C-alpha positions in Angstrom: 0.0 0.0 0.0 1.3 3.5 -0.8 2.3 5.7 2.1 2.4 9.5 2.4 6.0 9.2 1.3 5.2 7.5 -2.0 1.8 8.7 -3.2 2.4 11.2 -5.9 2.5 11.5 -9.7 3.6 13.8 -12.5 0.8 14.7 -14.9 1.3 16.4 -18.2 -0.3 16.8 -21.7 1.4 16.1 -24.9 0.5 16.5 -28.6 -0.1 13.5 -30.9 3.7 13.3 -31.6 4.4 13.0 -27.8 5.8 16.5 -27.4 4.8 18.0 -24.1 2.4 21.0 -24.4 2.6 21.9 -20.7 5.0 21.6 -17.8 4.4 18.5 -15.6 2.0 19.2 -12.7 2.5 17.5 -9.4 -0.5 15.4 -8.3 -0.5 14.1 -4.8 -3.8 12.4 -4.2 -2.9 11.2 -0.6 -2.5 7.5 0.4 -5.7 6.1 1.9 -6.4 2.7 3.5 -9.4 2.2 1.2 -9.8 2.6 -2.6 -11.6 5.9 -3.6 -11.9 8.3 -6.5 -9.5 11.2 -6.4 -9.8 14.3 -8.6 -7.3 16.1 -10.8 -8.1 18.9 -13.0 -9.8 20.3 -14.8 -7.5 20.0 -17.8 -7.7 22.5 -20.7 -7.3 20.2 -23.7 -6.3 21.8 -27.1 -8.2 21.0 -30.3 -7.1 17.7 -31.9 -5.4 14.7 -30.5 -3.7 14.8 -27.1 -1.9 12.4 -24.8 -2.4 12.4 -21.1 0.9 11.3 -19.4 0.8 10.1 -15.8 4.2 9.1 -14.4 5.0 8.0 -10.9 7.0 10.5 -8.8 8.0 8.0 -6.1 8.7 4.3 -6.4 5.6 3.1 -4.4 3.0 5.2 -6.2 0.1 3.1 -7.6 -2.8 4.0 -9.9 -5.6 1.6 -10.3 -8.2 3.3 -12.5 -8.6 6.4 -14.6 -11.8 8.1 -15.6 -12.1 11.1 -17.9 -15.3 13.0 -18.0 -16.3 16.1 -19.8 -16.6 19.3 -17.8 -20.3 20.2 -18.0 -19.9 23.8 -16.9 -17.1 26.3 -16.5 -15.7 26.4 -12.9 
């Protein structure tokens, strides 16, 4: 199980060729004893194809599931 010392990721967007379109953002969803949904975003996606890149920041970070949903209204 991840601990508070290994629970974060780098998140960035890249274009269809894999070139980063933004600097990586730190996402630290917090290690919990039970599985739960954690939010990140919103992301401002450019027109066309994009890649969402999520990389572990620490060696014990784990990601089980990813769900992308459209933003229904502007925050």
